[in-house]
DSSP file (Angstrom, degrees, kcal/mol; ACC not computed):
  #  RESIDUE AA STRUCTURE BP1 BP2  ACC     N-H-->O    O-->H-N    N-H-->O    O-->H-N    TCO  KAPPA ALPHA  PHI   PSI    X-CA   Y-CA   Z-CA
    1    1 A M              0   0    0      0, 0.0     2,-0.1     0, 0.0     5,-0.0   0.000 360.0 360.0 360.0 136.4    0.0    0.0    0.0
    2    2 A S     >  -     0   0    0      1,-0.1     4,-2.0     4,-0.0     3,-0.4  -0.404 360.0-118.2 -77.8 153.6    1.5    3.3   -0.9
    3    3 A L  H  > S+     0   0    0      1,-0.2     4,-2.6     2,-0.2     5,-0.2   0.887 113.8  56.2 -56.0 -44.0    2.2    6.0    1.7
    4    4 A A  H  > S+     0   0    0      1,-0.2     4,-2.4     2,-0.2    -1,-0.2   0.883 106.4  49.0 -59.4 -38.4   -0.3    8.4    0.0
    5    5 A L  H  > S+     0   0    0     -3,-0.4     4,-2.4     2,-0.2    -1,-0.2   0.885 110.7  50.7 -68.4 -37.1   -3.1    5.9    0.3
    6    6 A V  H  X S+     0   0    0     -4,-2.0     4,-2.4     2,-0.2    -2,-0.2   0.918 111.9  47.8 -64.0 -42.4   -2.4    5.3    4.0
    7    7 A V  H  X S+     0   0    0     -4,-2.6     4,-2.5     1,-0.2    -2,-0.2   0.925 111.2  50.6 -61.8 -45.0   -2.4    9.0    4.6
    8    8 A L  H  X S+     0   0    0     -4,-2.4     4,-2.2     2,-0.2    -2,-0.2   0.890 110.6  49.3 -60.1 -42.2   -5.6    9.4    2.8
    9    9 A M  H  X S+     0   0    0     -4,-2.4     4,-1.7     2,-0.2    -2,-0.2   0.912 111.4  48.8 -64.4 -42.2   -7.3    6.6    4.8
   10   10 A I  H  X S+     0   0    0     -4,-2.4     4,-1.2     1,-0.2    -2,-0.2   0.942 111.2  50.2 -62.6 -45.5   -6.1    8.1    8.1
   11   11 A G  H >X S+     0   0    0     -4,-2.5     3,-0.5     1,-0.2     4,-0.5   0.896 109.6  51.1 -58.9 -43.9   -7.5   11.5    7.0
   12   12 A L  H >< S+     0   0    0     -4,-2.2     3,-0.8     1,-0.2    -1,-0.2   0.856 106.8  54.7 -60.8 -38.4  -10.9   10.0    6.0
   13   13 A Q  H 3< S+     0   0    0     -4,-1.7    -1,-0.2     1,-0.2    -2,-0.2   0.771 107.1  48.6 -72.3 -26.0  -11.1    8.3    9.3
   14   14 A S  H << S+     0   0    0     -4,-1.2    -1,-0.2    -3,-0.5    -2,-0.2   0.523  93.7  95.5 -91.4  -4.8  -10.7   11.5   11.3
   15   15 A Q  S << S-     0   0    0     -3,-0.8     2,-0.1    -4,-0.5    75,-0.0  -0.482  91.6 -93.4 -79.4 152.7  -13.3   13.4    9.2
   16   16 A P        -     0   0    0      0, 0.0    76,-0.2     0, 0.0    -1,-0.1  -0.432  32.7-156.7 -61.3 141.0  -16.9   13.6   10.5
   17   17 A Q        -     0   0    0     74,-0.4    76,-0.1    -2,-0.1     2,-0.1  -0.702  17.4-163.5-121.0  77.8  -19.0   10.9    9.1
   18   18 A P        -     0   0    0      0, 0.0     2,-0.4     0, 0.0     3,-0.0  -0.331  18.1-127.5 -71.5 141.9  -22.5   12.2    9.4
   19   19 A D    >>  -     0   0    0      1,-0.1     4,-2.1    -2,-0.1     3,-0.7  -0.694  22.0-128.9 -75.7 134.0  -25.6   10.1    9.2
   20   20 A T  H 3> S+     0   0    0     -2,-0.4     4,-2.7     1,-0.3     5,-0.2   0.887 109.5  54.4 -56.7 -38.3  -27.9   11.5    6.5
   21   21 A S  H 3> S+     0   0    0      2,-0.2     4,-1.9     1,-0.2    -1,-0.3   0.842 107.6  51.1 -66.2 -30.1  -30.8   11.5    9.0
   22   22 A E  H <> S+     0   0    0     -3,-0.7     4,-2.9     2,-0.2     5,-0.2   0.944 110.1  47.8 -67.6 -48.3  -28.7   13.5   11.5
   23   23 A V  H  X S+     0   0    0     -4,-2.1     4,-2.5     1,-0.2    -2,-0.2   0.931 112.0  50.8 -59.4 -46.9  -27.8   16.1    8.9
   24   24 A K  H  X S+     0   0    0     -4,-2.7     4,-2.0    -5,-0.2    -1,-0.2   0.894 110.6  49.0 -57.3 -40.8  -31.5   16.3    7.9
   25   25 A E  H  X S+     0   0    0     -4,-1.9     4,-2.6     2,-0.2    -2,-0.2   0.938 111.9  48.3 -69.2 -44.1  -32.6   16.8   11.5
   26   26 A L  H  X S+     0   0    0     -4,-2.9     4,-1.7     1,-0.2    -2,-0.2   0.889 110.5  51.1 -64.2 -36.1  -30.0   19.5   12.1
   27   27 A M  H  X S+     0   0    0     -4,-2.5     4,-1.7    -5,-0.2    -1,-0.2   0.877 109.7  51.6 -62.0 -40.0  -31.1   21.2    8.9
   28   28 A R  H  X S+     0   0    0     -4,-2.0     4,-2.4     1,-0.2    -2,-0.2   0.910 108.8  50.4 -63.2 -42.7  -34.7   21.0   10.2
   29   29 A L  H  X S+     0   0    0     -4,-2.6     4,-2.5     1,-0.2    -1,-0.2   0.840 104.5  57.1 -68.7 -29.9  -33.7   22.6   13.4
   30   30 A E  H  X S+     0   0    0     -4,-1.7     4,-2.5     2,-0.2    -1,-0.2   0.913 107.8  48.1 -63.0 -42.1  -31.9   25.4   11.6
   31   31 A S  H  X S+     0   0    0     -4,-1.7     4,-2.8     1,-0.2     5,-0.3   0.925 111.9  50.1 -65.9 -42.3  -35.3   26.2    9.9
   32   32 A V  H  X S+     0   0    0     -4,-2.4     4,-2.2     2,-0.2    -2,-0.2   0.910 109.5  51.0 -57.9 -42.6  -37.0   26.0   13.3
   33   33 A W  H  X S+     0   0    0     -4,-2.5     4,-2.0     2,-0.2    -2,-0.2   0.960 114.5  43.3 -58.6 -56.5  -34.4   28.4   14.7
   34   34 A N  H  X S+     0   0    0     -4,-2.5     4,-2.2     1,-0.2    -2,-0.2   0.907 114.9  47.7 -63.2 -44.3  -34.9   30.9   11.8
   35   35 A E  H  X S+     0   0    0     -4,-2.8     4,-2.7     1,-0.2     6,-0.2   0.892 109.6  54.4 -67.7 -36.5  -38.8   30.8   11.8
   36   36 A A  H  X>S+     0   0    0     -4,-2.2     5,-2.2    -5,-0.3     4,-1.0   0.878 109.3  48.3 -63.4 -36.7  -38.9   31.2   15.6
   37   37 A H  H  <5S+     0   0    0     -4,-2.0    42,-0.6     3,-0.2     3,-0.4   0.955 113.4  45.4 -65.9 -46.8  -36.8   34.3   15.3
   38   38 A E  H  <5S+     0   0    0     -4,-2.2    41,-0.2     1,-0.2    -2,-0.2   0.900 121.0  39.1 -64.6 -41.0  -39.0   35.7   12.6
   39   39 A K  H  <5S-     0   0    0     -4,-2.7    -1,-0.2    -5,-0.2    -2,-0.2   0.557 107.5-121.2 -88.4  -9.2  -42.3   34.8   14.4
   40   40 A G  T  <5 +     0   0    0     -4,-1.0     2,-1.5    -3,-0.4    -3,-0.2   0.866  49.6 167.1  67.7  36.5  -41.0   35.7   17.9
   41   41 A D     >< +     0   0    0     -5,-2.2     4,-1.9    -6,-0.2    -1,-0.2  -0.633   9.2 172.4 -88.1  85.4  -41.7   32.2   19.1
   42   42 A V  H  > S+     0   0    0     -2,-1.5     4,-2.7     1,-0.2    -1,-0.2   0.849  74.7  60.8 -65.9 -35.6  -39.8   32.2   22.4
   43   43 A S  H  > S+     0   0    0      2,-0.2     4,-1.5     1,-0.2    -1,-0.2   0.926 105.8  46.7 -57.9 -47.2  -41.2   28.7   23.3
   44   44 A A  H  > S+     0   0    0     -3,-0.2     4,-1.5     1,-0.2     3,-0.3   0.929 114.3  48.1 -61.8 -44.6  -39.5   27.1   20.2
   45   45 A L  H  X S+     0   0    0     -4,-1.9     4,-2.0     1,-0.2    -2,-0.2   0.897 106.1  56.2 -65.0 -37.8  -36.3   28.9   21.0
   46   46 A E  H  < S+     0   0    0     -4,-2.7    -1,-0.2     1,-0.2    -2,-0.2   0.853 108.1  48.7 -61.1 -35.6  -36.3   27.9   24.6
   47   47 A K  H  < S+     0   0    0     -4,-1.5    -1,-0.2    -3,-0.3    -2,-0.2   0.813 112.6  49.3 -74.2 -32.8  -36.5   24.2   23.5
   48   48 A L  H  < S+     0   0    0     -4,-1.5    84,-3.2    -5,-0.1     2,-0.6   0.789  98.6  77.8 -78.3 -24.5  -33.6   24.7   21.0
   49   49 A W  E  < S-a  132   0A   0     -4,-2.0    84,-0.2    82,-0.2    -1,-0.0  -0.726  77.5-135.8 -96.4 124.1  -31.4   26.4   23.5
   50   50 A A  E >   -     0   0A   0     82,-2.5     3,-1.7    -2,-0.6    15,-0.1  -0.291  28.2-110.3 -66.6 157.1  -29.5   24.2   26.1
   51   51 A D  E 3  S+     0   0A   0      1,-0.3    14,-0.4    14,-0.1    -1,-0.1   0.808 120.1  52.0 -60.6 -27.8  -29.5   25.5   29.7
   52   52 A D  E 3  S+     0   0A   0     12,-0.1    -1,-0.3    13,-0.1    -2,-0.1   0.069  82.3 150.5 -98.5  23.9  -25.8   26.2   29.3
   53   53 A L  E <   -     0   0A   0     -3,-1.7    12,-0.8    79,-0.1     2,-0.4  -0.211  27.5-165.1 -54.4 138.7  -26.2   28.2   26.1
   54   54 A E  E     -aB 134  64A   0     79,-1.2    81,-2.4    10,-0.2     2,-0.5  -0.999   0.9-163.9-131.1 132.0  -23.6   31.0   25.4
   55   55 A V  E     -aB 135  63A   0      8,-2.9     8,-2.5    -2,-0.4     2,-0.5  -0.962   7.9-179.5-119.0 122.6  -24.4   33.6   22.7
   56   56 A T  E     +a  136   0A   0     79,-2.8    81,-2.5    -2,-0.5     6,-0.1  -0.966  17.6 154.7-125.0 111.8  -21.6   35.8   21.3
   57   57 A V    >   -     0   0    0     -2,-0.5     3,-1.2     4,-0.2    81,-0.1  -0.914  48.4 -74.9-135.2 163.2  -22.6   38.4   18.7
   58   58 A P  T 3  S+     0   0    0      0, 0.0    80,-0.1     0, 0.0    -1,-0.0  -0.226 109.8   2.4 -60.6 144.6  -21.4   41.7   17.4
   59   59 A R  T 3  S+     0   0    0      1,-0.1     0, 0.0     0, 0.0     0, 0.0   0.716 111.7  94.5  54.2  30.4  -21.9   44.8   19.6
   60   60 A M  S <  S-     0   0    0     -3,-1.2    -3,-0.2     3,-0.0    -1,-0.1  -0.973  78.2-106.5-138.7 155.4  -23.6   42.9   22.5
   61   61 A P        -     0   0    0      0, 0.0    -4,-0.2     0, 0.0     2,-0.1  -0.380  51.3 -84.4 -70.0 160.8  -22.2   41.4   25.7
   62   62 A V        -     0   0    0     -6,-0.1     2,-0.3    -2,-0.1    -6,-0.2  -0.493  56.4-156.1 -64.4 133.3  -21.8   37.6   25.9
   63   63 A M  E     -B   55   0A   0     -8,-2.5    -8,-2.9    -2,-0.1     2,-0.2  -0.875  13.5-150.1-123.1 152.4  -25.2   36.2   27.0
   64   64 A A  E  >  -B   54   0A   0     -2,-0.3     4,-2.2   -10,-0.2     3,-0.4  -0.579  45.6 -86.9-105.5 171.3  -26.4   33.1   28.7
   65   65 A K  H  > S+     0   0    0    -12,-0.8     4,-2.6   -14,-0.4     5,-0.3   0.881 127.4  51.4 -54.3 -46.0  -29.8   31.4   28.2
   66   66 A P  H  > S+     0   0    0      0, 0.0     4,-2.4     0, 0.0    -1,-0.3   0.918 110.0  51.6 -60.9 -37.7  -31.6   33.5   30.8
   67   67 A D  H  > S+     0   0    0     -3,-0.4     4,-2.2     2,-0.2    -2,-0.2   0.945 113.6  41.0 -60.7 -48.6  -30.2   36.7   29.2
   68   68 A V  H  X S+     0   0    0     -4,-2.2     4,-2.3     2,-0.2    -1,-0.2   0.827 114.0  54.0 -77.0 -28.2  -31.4   35.8   25.6
   69   69 A L  H  X S+     0   0    0     -4,-2.6     4,-2.8    -5,-0.3     5,-0.2   0.947 110.6  46.7 -62.5 -46.9  -34.7   34.5   26.9
   70   70 A G  H  X S+     0   0    0     -4,-2.4     4,-1.5    -5,-0.3    -2,-0.2   0.918 113.8  47.2 -59.7 -43.3  -35.4   37.7   28.7
   71   71 A F  H  X>S+     0   0    0     -4,-2.2     4,-0.7     2,-0.2     5,-0.6   0.912 113.3  48.7 -64.4 -43.1  -34.4   39.7   25.7
   72   72 A A  H ><5S+     0   0    0     -4,-2.3     3,-0.7     1,-0.2    -2,-0.2   0.885 111.6  49.4 -64.8 -42.6  -36.6   37.5   23.4
   73   73 A R  H 3<5S+     0   0    0     -4,-2.8    -1,-0.2     1,-0.2    -2,-0.2   0.790  97.2  71.5 -68.9 -25.9  -39.6   37.8   25.7
   74   74 A S  H 3<5S-     0   0    0     -4,-1.5    -1,-0.2    -5,-0.2    -2,-0.2   0.820  89.2-145.1 -61.2 -32.4  -39.2   41.6   25.9
   75   75 A G  T <<5 +     0   0    0     -4,-0.7    -3,-0.1    -3,-0.7    -1,-0.1   0.617  59.7 129.0  75.8  11.3  -40.4   42.0   22.4
   76   76 A R      < +     0   0    0     -5,-0.6    33,-0.8     1,-0.1     2,-0.5   0.806  66.8  50.0 -69.4 -29.4  -38.0   45.0   21.9
   77   77 A M  E     -C  108   0A   0     -6,-0.4     2,-0.4    31,-0.2    31,-0.2  -0.934  67.8-172.6-117.6 132.8  -36.6   43.5   18.8
   78   78 A K  E     -C  107   0A   0     29,-2.1    29,-2.7    -2,-0.5     2,-0.5  -0.984  15.5-141.1-126.3 136.0  -38.7   42.2   15.8
   79   79 A F  E     +C  106   0A   0    -42,-0.6    27,-0.3    -2,-0.4     3,-0.1  -0.805  22.1 175.3 -96.9 130.3  -37.3   40.4   12.9
   80   80 A Q  E    S+     0   0A   0     25,-2.5     2,-0.4    -2,-0.5    26,-0.2   0.658  82.4  20.1 -96.8 -24.6  -38.6   41.1    9.4
   81   81 A R  E     +C  105   0A   0     24,-1.8    24,-1.7   -44,-0.0    -1,-0.4  -0.990  54.7 168.1-147.4 135.5  -36.0   38.8    7.9
   82   82 A Y  E     +C  104   0A   0     -2,-0.4     2,-0.4    22,-0.2    22,-0.2  -0.774  25.4 162.9-146.8  94.9  -33.9   35.9    9.4
   83   83 A Q  E     -C  103   0A   0     20,-2.8    20,-3.2    -2,-0.3     2,-0.3  -0.959  19.7-164.4-129.5 130.2  -32.3   34.0    6.5
   84   84 A T  E     +C  102   0A   0     -2,-0.4     2,-0.3    18,-0.2    18,-0.2  -0.823  13.7 165.6-112.7 153.8  -29.3   31.6    6.5
   85   85 A S  E     +C  101   0A   0     16,-1.9    16,-2.4    -2,-0.3     3,-0.1  -0.899  53.9  44.5-149.1 177.3  -27.3   30.3    3.5
   86   86 A D  E    S-     0   0A   0     -2,-0.3     2,-0.1    14,-0.2    -1,-0.1   0.810  76.3-175.4  53.2  35.4  -24.0   28.5    2.7
   87   87 A L  E     -     0   0A   0     13,-0.1     2,-0.4    -3,-0.1    13,-0.2  -0.401  13.3-172.8 -68.9 134.5  -24.9   26.1    5.6
   88   88 A K  E     -C   99   0A   0     11,-2.3    11,-2.2    -3,-0.1     2,-0.5  -1.000   4.2-163.8-127.0 126.8  -22.3   23.4    6.4
   89   89 A V  E     -C   98   0A   0     -2,-0.4     2,-0.4     9,-0.2     9,-0.2  -0.962   7.8-179.4-115.8 125.3  -23.2   20.7    8.9
   90   90 A R  E     -C   97   0A   0      7,-2.6     7,-2.6    -2,-0.5     2,-0.4  -0.995   9.7-160.0-126.0 123.9  -20.5   18.5   10.5
   91   91 A V  E     +C   96   0A   0     -2,-0.4   -74,-0.4     5,-0.2     5,-0.3  -0.892  13.1 178.7-108.6 134.3  -21.5   15.7   13.0
   92   92 A Y  E >   -C   95   0A   0      3,-3.7     3,-1.0    -2,-0.4     2,-0.6  -0.694  62.7 -76.7-131.6  75.5  -19.0   14.3   15.5
   93   93 A G  T 3  S-     0   0    0      1,-0.3    -1,-0.1    -2,-0.2     0, 0.0  -0.549 117.6  -2.2  72.1-115.9  -21.0   11.7   17.5
   94   94 A D  T 3  S+     0   0    0     -2,-0.6    31,-2.9    -3,-0.1     2,-0.3   0.121 127.6  73.0 -99.4  20.1  -23.1   13.6   19.9
   95   95 A A  E <   -CD  92 124A   0     -3,-1.0    -3,-3.7    29,-0.2     2,-0.3  -0.981  57.8-177.5-129.5 146.5  -21.8   17.0   18.9
   96   96 A A  E     -CD  91 123A   0     27,-2.2    27,-2.8    -2,-0.3     2,-0.4  -0.986  14.9-150.5-141.5 148.7  -22.4   18.9   15.6
   97   97 A V  E     -CD  90 122A   0     -7,-2.6    -7,-2.6    -2,-0.3     2,-0.4  -0.985  12.2-171.9-121.6 129.2  -21.1   22.2   14.2
   98   98 A V  E     +CD  89 121A   0     23,-2.2    23,-3.0    -2,-0.4     2,-0.3  -0.994  13.0 170.4-119.0 125.6  -23.4   24.2   11.9
   99   99 A S  E     +CD  88 120A   0    -11,-2.2   -11,-2.3    -2,-0.4     2,-0.3  -0.944  14.1 104.1-135.5 161.0  -21.9   27.2   10.1
  100  100 A G  E     - D   0 119A   0     19,-1.9    19,-2.8    -2,-0.3     2,-0.4  -0.975  62.2 -45.4 170.0-158.0  -22.9   29.5    7.4
  101  101 A R  E     -CD  85 118A   0    -16,-2.4   -16,-1.9    -2,-0.3     2,-0.5  -0.886  38.3-163.2-110.8 136.9  -24.2   33.0    6.6
  102  102 A L  E     +CD  84 117A   0     15,-2.8    15,-3.0    -2,-0.4     2,-0.5  -0.965   7.8 179.4-123.9 119.1  -26.9   34.9    8.4
  103  103 A Q  E     +CD  83 116A   0    -20,-3.2   -20,-2.8    -2,-0.5     2,-0.3  -0.978  14.2 165.0-120.6 132.5  -28.7   37.9    7.0
  104  104 A R  E     -CD  82 115A   0     11,-1.8    11,-3.1    -2,-0.5     2,-0.4  -0.985  29.6-150.7-145.9 151.4  -31.4   39.5    8.9
  105  105 A T  E     +CD  81 114A   0    -24,-1.7   -25,-2.5    -2,-0.3   -24,-1.8  -0.986  29.6 172.4-120.6 132.1  -33.4   42.7    9.1
  106  106 A R  E     -CD  79 113A   0      7,-2.6     7,-3.3    -2,-0.4     2,-0.5  -0.945  30.4-134.8-140.3 158.6  -34.6   43.7   12.5
  107  107 A T  E     +CD  78 112A   0    -29,-2.7   -29,-2.1    -2,-0.3     2,-0.4  -0.977  27.6 170.4-110.4 124.9  -36.4   46.6   14.2
  108  108 A L  E >  S-CD  77 111A   0      3,-2.4     3,-1.3    -2,-0.5   -31,-0.2  -0.983  72.7 -11.3-138.9 123.7  -34.9   47.7   17.6
  109  109 A N  T 3  S-     0   0    0    -33,-0.8    -1,-0.1    -2,-0.4     3,-0.1   0.915 128.5 -56.4  53.7  45.9  -36.1   50.9   19.3
  110  110 A D  T 3  S+     0   0    0      1,-0.2     2,-0.4    -3,-0.0    -1,-0.3   0.703 115.2 116.7  58.4  22.3  -37.9   52.0   16.1
  111  111 A K  E <   -D  108   0A   0     -3,-1.3    -3,-2.4     2,-0.0     2,-0.4  -0.982  62.2-136.1-121.2 129.5  -34.7   51.7   14.1
  112  112 A T  E     -D  107   0A   0     -2,-0.4     2,-0.4    -5,-0.2    -5,-0.2  -0.683  25.4-173.7 -89.8 132.5  -34.3   49.2   11.3
  113  113 A V  E     -D  106   0A   0     -7,-3.3    -7,-2.6    -2,-0.4     2,-0.5  -0.982  13.8-153.3-128.1 137.0  -31.0   47.4   11.3
  114  114 A N  E     -D  105   0A   0     -2,-0.4     2,-0.4    -9,-0.2    -9,-0.2  -0.932  12.5-166.5-110.7 131.4  -29.6   45.0    8.7
  115  115 A D  E     -D  104   0A   0    -11,-3.1   -11,-1.8    -2,-0.5     2,-0.4  -0.907  12.9-174.8-115.5 142.4  -27.0   42.4    9.8
  116  116 A D  E     +D  103   0A   0     -2,-0.4    24,-3.0   -13,-0.2     2,-0.3  -0.890  28.0 164.3-134.5 104.4  -24.8   40.3    7.5
  117  117 A W  E     -DE 102 139A   0    -15,-3.0   -15,-2.8    -2,-0.4     2,-0.4  -0.755  39.0-139.1-120.2 157.7  -23.0   37.8    9.7
  118  118 A R  E     -DE 101 138A   0     20,-2.7    20,-2.4    -2,-0.3     2,-0.3  -0.954  38.6-170.8-107.9 140.2  -21.0   34.5    9.4
  119  119 A F  E     -DE 100 137A   0    -19,-2.8   -19,-1.9    -2,-0.4     2,-0.4  -0.915  25.4-161.3-135.3 161.3  -22.0   32.2   12.2
  120  120 A T  E     -DE  99 136A   0     16,-2.4    16,-2.5    -2,-0.3     2,-0.4  -0.990  10.6-169.8-139.4 131.1  -21.1   29.0   14.0
  121  121 A K  E     -DE  98 135A   0    -23,-3.0   -23,-2.2    -2,-0.4     2,-0.5  -0.949  11.3-149.9-119.3 142.2  -23.5   27.0   16.2
  122  122 A L  E     -DE  97 134A   0     12,-2.3    11,-2.8    -2,-0.4    12,-1.3  -0.973  15.1-166.5-110.1 118.2  -22.4   24.1   18.4
  123  123 A Y  E     -DE  96 132A   0    -27,-2.8   -27,-2.2    -2,-0.5     2,-0.4  -0.828   2.6-163.8-105.4 143.9  -25.2   21.5   18.9
  124  124 A I  E     -DE  95 131A   0      7,-2.6     7,-2.2    -2,-0.3     2,-0.7  -0.991  15.7-137.2-126.3 138.2  -24.9   18.8   21.6
  125  125 A R  E     + E   0 130A   0    -31,-2.9     2,-0.4    -2,-0.4     5,-0.2  -0.857  29.4 172.9 -97.8 115.3  -27.1   15.8   21.6
  126  126 A R  E >   - E   0 129A   0      3,-2.6     3,-2.3    -2,-0.7    -2,-0.0  -0.970  68.4  -8.0-124.0 133.6  -28.4   15.0   25.1
  127  127 A E  T 3  S-     0   0    0     -2,-0.4    -1,-0.2     1,-0.3     3,-0.1   0.863 131.3 -54.5  48.4  40.1  -31.0   12.3   25.9
  128  128 A G  T 3  S+     0   0    0      1,-0.2     2,-0.4    -3,-0.1    -1,-0.3   0.517 117.3 107.1  77.2   6.9  -31.6   11.9   22.2
  129  129 A R  E <   - E   0 126A   0     -3,-2.3    -3,-2.6    -5,-0.0     2,-0.4  -0.965  63.8-132.9-125.5 135.4  -32.3   15.6   21.5
  130  130 A W  E     + E   0 125A   0     -2,-0.4     2,-0.3    -5,-0.2    -5,-0.2  -0.709  30.4 171.3 -85.8 130.3  -30.2   18.2   19.8
  131  131 A Q  E     - E   0 124A   0     -7,-2.2    -7,-2.6    -2,-0.4     2,-0.5  -0.970  35.4-112.0-137.1 155.5  -29.8   21.6   21.5
  132  132 A V  E     +aE  49 123A   0    -84,-3.2   -82,-2.5    -2,-0.3    -9,-0.2  -0.754  31.3 171.9 -89.7 125.8  -27.5   24.6   20.8
  133  133 A V  E    S+     0   0A   0    -11,-2.8   -79,-1.2    -2,-0.5     2,-0.3   0.593  70.5  25.9-103.3 -19.0  -24.9   25.2   23.5
  134  134 A A  E     -aE  54 122A   0    -12,-1.3   -12,-2.3   -81,-0.2     2,-0.4  -0.990  55.3-178.7-148.2 139.0  -23.0   27.9   21.7
  135  135 A F  E     +aE  55 121A   0    -81,-2.4   -79,-2.8    -2,-0.3     2,-0.4  -0.981  11.0 176.0-136.7 124.7  -23.8   30.5   19.0
  136  136 A H  E     +aE  56 120A   0    -16,-2.5   -16,-2.4    -2,-0.4     2,-0.3  -0.994   0.7 175.4-127.0 130.3  -21.1   32.8   17.7
  137  137 A A  E     - E   0 119A   0    -81,-2.5     2,-0.3    -2,-0.4   -18,-0.2  -0.982   4.1-179.0-137.0 151.6  -21.5   35.4   14.9
  138  138 A S  E     - E   0 118A   0    -20,-2.4   -20,-2.7    -2,-0.3    -2,-0.0  -0.953  44.9 -77.5-140.6 159.2  -19.2   38.0   13.4
  139  139 A E  E     - E   0 117A   0     -2,-0.3   -22,-0.3   -22,-0.2     2,-0.2  -0.311  52.2-118.9 -57.8 134.7  -19.6   40.5   10.7
  140  140 A A        -     0   0    0    -24,-3.0    -1,-0.1   -38,-0.1     2,-0.1  -0.498  31.2-103.6 -76.5 148.0  -19.3   38.9    7.2
  141  141 A A        -     0   0    0     -2,-0.2    -1,-0.1     1,-0.1   -24,-0.0  -0.427  36.7-134.3 -66.7 143.2  -16.4   40.1    5.1
  142  142 A Q              0   0    0      1,-0.1    -1,-0.1    -2,-0.1    -3,-0.0  -0.805 360.0 360.0-103.8 144.0  -17.8   42.5    2.3
  143  143 A P              0   0    0      0, 0.0    -1,-0.1     0, 0.0    -2,-0.0   0.516 360.0 360.0 -62.0 360.0  -16.6   42.1   -1.3
C-alpha cells in the first residue's frame, strides 16, 4: 500500500462521518431556529437552547440562556428577515457544528438594522435531543 493511500485513509477516518438522518434533523432545526426568530416564538427557541447556552454576537455582551430568553420575551426586537445560507453541517458523534451566513433585518427601538454575519453553532445531543450550547456570529467580510 502506498504512503499516500495510507495518509488518505487516516485522514478520512478523522473526518466527521454524518448520518444523513442526523444532517436532515440539524437542517430542520436550523429552519425552526430561523422561523422562531421571525415569528417571535420564544417557546420554540427555549426548546432549542440548552441550559448552558452561550451567545456571542457583534456589539452585544456575551449572553447566557436567561439573558437571551429575557431579551426575546421583551419584544423589543422584531425580525422582518432571518435567513441563512451557505450552511455546512458536521457531525461528531453527539456533537455537531453548523456554520454559514446569516442575513437578517430587524427593528430595535424603532430603528431598522440590517445584519450580514457569518455564524457558527455548536449543537450537543443529550437524551436523544439536539440543542444549541454555543452560538457565535461575526460581521461577514464584504466584497
